[in-house]
C-alpha positions as CSV (number, residue, x, y, z in Angstrom):
1,M,0.0,0.0,0.0
2,F,1.3,3.5,-0.9
3,V,1.3,6.3,1.6
4,I,0.9,8.8,-1.3
5,D,-0.5,7.6,-4.6
6,L,0.0,10.3,-7.2
7,D,-1.7,8.0,-9.8
8,A,-4.9,8.1,-7.7
9,E,-8.0,9.8,-9.0
10,R,-7.4,13.5,-9.5
11,R,-9.7,16.5,-10.2
12,E,-9.4,15.8,-13.9
13,V,-11.9,13.0,-13.3
14,Q,-14.3,15.4,-11.7
15,Y,-13.7,18.2,-14.2
16,P,-12.4,16.5,-17.3
17,H,-12.8,19.6,-19.4
18,G,-11.7,22.1,-16.7
19,I,-13.4,24.0,-13.9
20,P,-16.2,26.1,-15.4
21,V,-16.5,29.7,-14.1
22,R,-19.2,32.1,-15.3
23,L,-18.4,35.9,-15.4
24,G,-20.4,38.5,-17.3
25,G,-22.4,35.8,-19.1
26,E,-19.2,34.2,-20.4
27,Q,-17.8,30.8,-19.4
28,F,-14.1,30.4,-18.6
29,L,-12.4,27.1,-18.0
30,F,-9.7,26.8,-15.4
31,P,-7.4,23.8,-15.4
32,A,-8.7,20.8,-13.4
33,E,-5.5,20.8,-11.4
34,L,-3.7,23.9,-10.1
35,P,-0.4,24.1,-12.0
36,A,2.5,24.8,-9.5
37,E,3.8,27.6,-11.8
38,A,0.5,29.5,-11.2
39,L,1.7,30.3,-7.6
40,D,5.1,31.7,-8.8
41,P,3.8,35.3,-9.2
42,L,2.4,35.3,-5.6
43,L,5.5,33.7,-4.1
44,S,8.0,35.9,-6.0
45,D,10.9,37.6,-4.1
46,E,9.9,40.9,-5.5
47,L,6.4,40.7,-4.0
48,D,7.7,39.2,-0.8
49,L,4.4,38.2,0.8
50,V,6.1,35.7,3.0
51,G,8.3,38.5,4.4
52,L,5.3,40.8,4.9
53,L,3.4,38.2,6.8
54,G,6.5,37.4,8.9
55,E,6.9,41.0,9.7
56,V,3.3,41.4,10.7
57,I,3.4,38.4,12.9
58,E,6.7,39.3,14.5
59,S,5.6,42.9,15.2
60,A,2.5,41.6,17.0
61,D,4.1,38.8,18.8
62,G,2.0,36.3,16.8
63,D,-1.3,38.1,17.5
64,A,-1.6,40.3,14.4
65,G,-4.6,42.4,13.8
66,V,-5.8,44.8,11.1
67,S,-3.7,47.7,12.5
68,E,-0.5,45.6,12.2
69,V,-1.3,44.6,8.6
70,I,-2.1,48.2,7.6
71,A,1.2,49.4,9.3
72,A,3.1,46.8,7.3
73,L,1.4,47.8,4.1
74,F,2.3,51.5,4.6
75,R,6.0,50.4,4.9
76,R,5.6,48.9,1.5
77,P,3.5,51.4,-0.5
78,S,4.1,49.7,-3.8
79,L,2.8,46.3,-2.5
80,P,-0.9,46.7,-3.4
81,R,-0.1,47.4,-7.1
82,K,2.5,44.6,-7.2
83,F,0.0,42.2,-5.5
84,L,-2.7,43.0,-8.1
85,G,-0.1,42.5,-10.8
86,A,0.8,39.1,-9.4
87,V,-2.9,38.1,-9.2
88,R,-3.4,39.1,-12.8
89,E,-0.3,37.2,-13.8
90,T,-1.6,34.1,-11.9
91,Y,-4.9,34.3,-13.8
92,A,-3.1,34.7,-17.1
93,I,-1.2,31.5,-16.3
94,L,-4.4,29.7,-15.4
95,L,-6.5,30.9,-18.3
96,L,-3.9,31.0,-21.1
97,E,-5.7,32.0,-24.3
98,Q,-8.9,32.9,-22.5
99,Y,-7.2,35.5,-20.3
100,E,-7.8,38.4,-22.7
101,D,-11.6,37.6,-22.9
102,F,-11.6,37.3,-19.1
103,T,-10.1,40.8,-18.6
104,K,-12.6,42.2,-21.1
105,Q,-15.3,41.3,-18.5
106,R,-13.6,43.8,-16.2
107,P,-13.6,41.7,-13.1
108,S,-13.9,43.6,-9.8
109,V,-11.8,43.2,-6.8
110,G,-14.8,41.3,-5.3
111,D,-14.9,39.0,-8.3
112,Y,-11.2,38.2,-7.9
113,V,-11.7,37.5,-4.2
114,R,-14.7,35.3,-4.7
115,L,-13.1,33.5,-7.6
116,T,-9.8,32.9,-5.8
117,T,-11.7,31.7,-2.7
118,G,-13.8,29.3,-4.8
119,L,-10.9,28.0,-6.8
120,A,-8.8,27.5,-3.6
121,R,-11.7,25.4,-2.3
122,V,-12.0,23.3,-5.5
123,Y,-8.2,22.9,-5.8
124,G,-8.0,22.0,-2.1
125,V,-5.4,24.7,-1.4
126,E,-5.4,26.6,1.8
127,L,-3.7,29.9,1.0
128,G,-2.8,30.6,4.6
129,K,-0.7,27.4,4.7
130,L,1.2,28.5,1.6
131,F,2.5,31.6,3.3
132,R,3.2,30.1,6.8
133,S,6.8,30.1,7.8
134,A,8.6,26.8,8.4
135,D,8.7,27.3,12.2
136,S,5.1,28.2,12.5
137,S,4.1,24.9,11.0
138,E,5.9,22.9,13.7
139,N,3.4,22.1,16.4
140,A,4.0,19.5,19.0
141,S,0.9,20.3,21.1
142,E,-1.6,17.6,22.0
143,T,-4.3,19.5,20.0
144,S,-2.6,19.1,16.6
145,N,-3.8,16.3,14.4
146,P,-1.8,14.5,11.7
147,T,-3.0,15.0,8.1
148,S,-4.9,12.0,6.8
149,P,-7.0,11.3,3.7
150,A,-10.1,11.9,5.8
151,T,-9.2,15.5,6.4
152,T,-9.2,16.4,2.8
153,T,-12.5,14.9,1.8
154,D,-14.6,17.7,3.3
155,S,-12.7,20.4,1.4
156,T,-12.9,18.8,-2.0
157,P,-16.3,19.0,-3.6
158,E,-17.8,15.7,-4.8
159,A,-19.9,17.1,-7.6
160,S,-19.4,19.7,-10.4
161,G,-22.3,21.7,-8.9
162,S,-19.9,22.8,-6.2
163,A,-17.7,24.6,-8.7
164,P,-17.4,28.4,-8.5
165,G,-19.9,30.2,-10.6
166,S,-22.4,27.4,-10.2
167,Q,-26.1,28.2,-9.6
168,D,-25.6,27.6,-5.8
169,S,-22.8,30.1,-5.4
170,S,-24.0,32.9,-7.6
171,A,-25.8,35.7,-6.0
172,S,-28.1,36.4,-8.9
173,D,-28.9,34.9,-12.3
174,G,-28.7,38.3,-13.9
């Protein structure tokens, strides 16, 4: 028996043609599996989100609030523009030839937030864990639980109706 079986059923089986997302009456297909390269813009040294989060946590002794985040952002005034650029670059990687049509829909910040949240859920990616430093992931307390296959089943939708932009997740049919 394998501990990790990379040949096991993947999201391509659930979404063989991609993850459908509706925006502005158009359908866009995101890849069934999140390509690792799609995270490169967000994890770039130039953007330094990991450094920002480390600074915020350090300045607040691990109990960071909104004021610490805002203070850290003011120390990096070009960060919001760089971050938006990284988000756009990530979507360009994910959508490839559909990206130009996607941007013609003029997605709002809220659209990007909802789409990113929905895709993270479908892909089974927890964004907070991506940016956690190595020492913050070490936890020897009695309340920590080992990762098991059972812990990922709740975060991965079983049916394509759970995809972002589905009838259940849209606020209005327009």
